[in-house]
N, C-alpha and C positions, 0 to 999 in steps of 0.2 A: 572482345572481352570488355566488360564495363569497369569503370574505375571503382576502387574500394571505397565504400561509404565510411566516413569517419564520424564518430560521435564523442561527446564528452563522457568520461567515466562518471557514473552516478556517485561514486565514493570520493574521488579526489579531483575530478574535473579535468584530468589530463585527457588528451585526445587518444582514442582507441579505435582500431579497425572493427567494423561491424560486419564481419563475414566469417566464413569457415576457417580462415587462417588464424583467427583469434579464438582459442578454446575457452576463454573466460568472458566472451562478449555478453553483455555490453560493458563489462569492466575491462580495465587496462591490464590487470594482472590477477593472479590467484590470490595475492594478499588482499586486494580490494574486494574480491568476491567473498572471501572468508570473513573479512571485517563486516561486510553488509549482512551476511548470514548471521553472524554473531549478534548484530544489532537487533535483528528480528527475534532471535532466540531469547535474548534478555529483555524483550519487550520495550526497547528504546523507541521503536516505531510503533505507533498505535493508530488505529482507524477509529475516528470519533463515532460514537453511537449515542442515541438517546437512552437514558437509564430506563430499566424495566419498571413498569408500574407496580407499586406495592400491592400485595393481595388485599382485596376489599376496596381499593380506590377505583373510582370510575375513570374510564378512559375518556379522553377528550381529543378533539380534532376531527378532521373530515372523515376518518375511517371508523369513528366510534358509533355511528348510527344516530338516529333521532333520539333526543332526550325529552322526557316528559316531566311535568311537575308533580307526578304522582309517585308516592313512596311505595 
């Protein structure tokens, strides 16, 4: 049998077992798991993205294709 892998809880940094014996993995407890879920639900965690181009604005960048001087 291999040793139990231990990881830091993403919510509180306490050590937690990362195997089937821990039903909340990678969290150390149900409290930390629920707190993390609540943070996602209230949008405290955000994934950065570029703002969408306004309608009528020309796209720029490598995926925009060739640009010509003609109107």
